[in-house]
C-alpha positions in Angstrom: -4.8 13.8 -8.3 -1.0 14.4 -9.1 1.3 12.2 -10.4 4.8 12.9 -9.8 8.4 11.5 -9.6 10.2 11.7 -6.8 14.1 11.5 -6.1 15.5 10.4 -2.6 19.4 11.1 -2.5 19.6 9.6 0.6 16.4 6.9 1.6 18.1 5.8 4.9 17.9 10.1 6.0 14.2 10.0 4.4 13.5 6.8 6.7 15.0 8.7 10.0 13.1 11.7 9.4 9.7 9.7 8.6 9.8 7.5 11.8 10.8 10.7 14.5 8.2 12.7 12.1 5.5 10.6 10.3 6.2 6.9 12.4 2.6 5.6 10.6 4.1 5.9 7.1 6.0 3.1 7.5 5.4 0.0 7.7 6.2 -1.9 11.2 6.9 -5.1 12.2 4.8 -7.0 14.3 7.4 -5.7 17.3 6.6 -2.4 16.5 10.1 -2.1 14.5 10.3 -0.8 11.7 10.3 -3.0 8.9 13.5 -4.4 7.1 13.8 -3.0 4.2 12.1 0.1 5.1 8.5 0.5 3.2 7.1 4.0 2.8 3.2 3.7 2.7 0.3 6.2 2.8 0.2 6.5 -0.9 -0.2 5.0 -4.3 3.0 4.5 -6.4 5.0 2.3 -8.2 7.9 0.0 -7.3 11.0 1.8 -6.6 13.8 2.3 -8.4 17.3 2.0 -6.0 20.9 2.7 -6.4 22.7 2.9 -3.6 20.6 5.2 -0.8 19.2 7.1 -4.1 15.8 6.0 -5.0 13.4 7.1 -7.8 9.3 6.7 -7.5 6.5 7.3 -9.5 3.0 8.3 -7.7 0.2 9.4 -7.2 -1.0 11.6 -4.6 -4.1 13.5 -3.8 -3.6 17.0 -3.2 -2.5 17.0 0.3 -0.6 14.6 -0.1 1.3 16.4 -3.1 1.8 19.5 -0.8 3.3 17.4 2.1 6.2 15.5 -0.3 6.0 18.8 -2.0 7.9 20.3 1.2 9.2 17.1 3.1 12.9 17.2 3.4 15.0 15.3 1.6 12.8 15.0 -1.0 12.8 16.8 -4.8 10.1 16.5 -7.1 11.1 15.7 -10.6 8.7 16.2 -12.5 4.7 16.6 -11.7 1.3 16.9 -13.4 -2.7 17.2 -13.0 -3.6 13.6 -13.4 -5.6 13.5 -16.6 -5.8 10.2 -17.5 -3.5 8.9 -20.7 -0.5 11.6 -21.6 -0.5 12.3 -17.8 2.7 10.3 -17.9 4.1 11.6 -20.8 3.8 14.9 -18.8 6.0 14.0 -15.9 8.5 12.1 -18.1 8.4 14.8 -20.1 9.7 17.4 -17.5 12.3 15.3 -16.5 13.5 14.3 -19.4 13.6 18.3 -20.5 16.1 19.3 -18.0 19.1 18.0 -18.1 20.2 18.2 -14.1 17.3 15.9 -13.5 17.9 13.4 -16.1 21.3 13.3 -14.7 19.4 12.5 -11.6 17.2 10.1 -13.3 19.9 8.5 -15.3 22.6 7.6 -12.3 19.4 6.1 -10.9 18.0 4.4 -13.2 20.8 3.5 -15.7 20.1 1.3 -18.6 23.2 -0.7 -19.9 23.0 -2.5 -22.6 23.1 -6.6 -22.3 24.7 -8.4 -24.7 23.0 -11.9 -25.5 24.2 -15.0 -27.1 21.2 -16.9 -28.5 23.2 -19.8 -28.5 22.4 -20.6 -32.4 25.7 -18.1 -33.3 23.1 -15.0 -33.0 23.6 -12.5 -30.6 20.8 -10.1 -29.7 20.9 -6.5 -27.8 18.7 -6.2 -24.5 18.0 -2.4 -22.9 15.8 -2.0 -20.0 12.9 0.4 -21.4 13.5 4.5 -20.4 11.0 4.6 -18.0 11.4 2.4 -15.1 7.0 3.2 -13.6 4.2 4.5 -14.8 0.7 4.4 -12.7 -2.0 2.5 -14.2 -3.9 5.0 -16.8 -1.5 7.6 -17.2 
């Protein structure tokens, strides 16, 4: 098994490619049309992070699936590691966070703004989403 973070710069372009070349990888409605919003199937993953047409997803692939997605047009693997149980996500995210170009993509698609919250009792607190948007079970 391979854990990976995939970056898709244009989800609509990927959906068109999958529809033309791998139609069974897209969820269809009862009339056979692509479900809206489009959903890619066929591998284990966390919920996607979407910003505009850009997308990030943490996925777990069997070897043949990893090979397919590594060569998928319009998909970039930001980080990947062989699944080895606990610590796998650290290895995957570590690759992303150690590379400034990959980190810039990650931060653009998954911005983590600090939110100020008025607690209603005269105090204010701040909240920020976690640094990691998702991790597969056991990683």
